[in-house]
C-alpha positions, 0 to 999 in steps of 0.5 A: 387743520392741525391740532391746536396746542396750549403752549407755555413759553419760558424765556427771560428776554421779553423780546424773545418771548414776543417773537416766539409767541408770534410764531406760535400763534401764527401756527394756530396754537394758544399761548397760555402763559409766559415765564421769566425764569425757571422757577416760574416756569415750573410753577406755571406748568403745574398750574396751567397744565399746558400741552407743551412748554417752550423753554429757554436754557439760560435763565435766572433763578433756575436754568431750563435744564433744572426746570425741565427735570422738576417739571418731569418729576412733578407734572410731566409735560412735553418740553422743547428746550431752546438755546443760542448754542448748537452744542452736542453736550447741551443736547445730551443734557436736554435728553437726560432731563426729559426734554423731547426736542432741542432747538437753536434760537432763533427758530422759525415757525416751521422749526417750532412746529416740528420741535413741538410735534416731536416732543409731544410724540416722544412724550406719548411714547414714554408715557405708554412705556411707563404705563406698560412697565407699571403693569409688568411690575404689578404682574411681577409683584402678584407672581412674587406674592404667589411664590411666598408662603401660602397657608394651606389646610393640611386636610382639604388643601384649601388656601387661606387668603389675606382676609382670612377666608379659605378658598380652593387653590384654583380660586386663589390663583385666579384672583392673583393672576389672569388665568382660568382653570379647566377641570378634569380628573387624573387617572388615579382619581378617575379609578378611585371615584368611578371604578366601573367607568374607568375599567370600561374606558380602559377596555375600550382603549385596549380594544382600539389599540388591538384593532389599530396597532401602530406598526401594522403594515399598510395594504398595497394594491 
């Protein structure tokens, strides 16, 4: 069985509302509200939080295009716009204001079902894209923070954080970025801190190079 949706219908003609509601309920969905103009549709969308809105374009007070834009700005929800006109210009405007589908009235149950499914799927994709963009923006903001001026101790080279605490550079970077550090010693520090071990390692490396010269000819049987 397909998932049942909570549907808000917006149309200023009561007869059309009745026909749409019959088709929607025949599909197994629930009509949670009926708006008679665009302003009422926006208010009901905010209060009822339906799964999808079936919105007529031509309505008094506020048309369906304006209402759809306000809904997407204040309480985003999938919207299917309905119109008596098969007009490519209206289709383009419907996409610009955030509608997920456009149907020509009168629409049969199969067309309504398809339109609602498309609108809901497109809405989910857009929501995921907005979430990803927000995460990327947050990451960029954190990188920009690191690119700014960092207070560094001139002696121990620790970095002061926003709360005034001094931390190692790697700890400060790990807090701002999703990074982990692996620690080791460079040649100069190894020589300065562990001179005997460094000399022994250097001798072993030299012996290995002498025993296995890179250009040594291979023996052929």
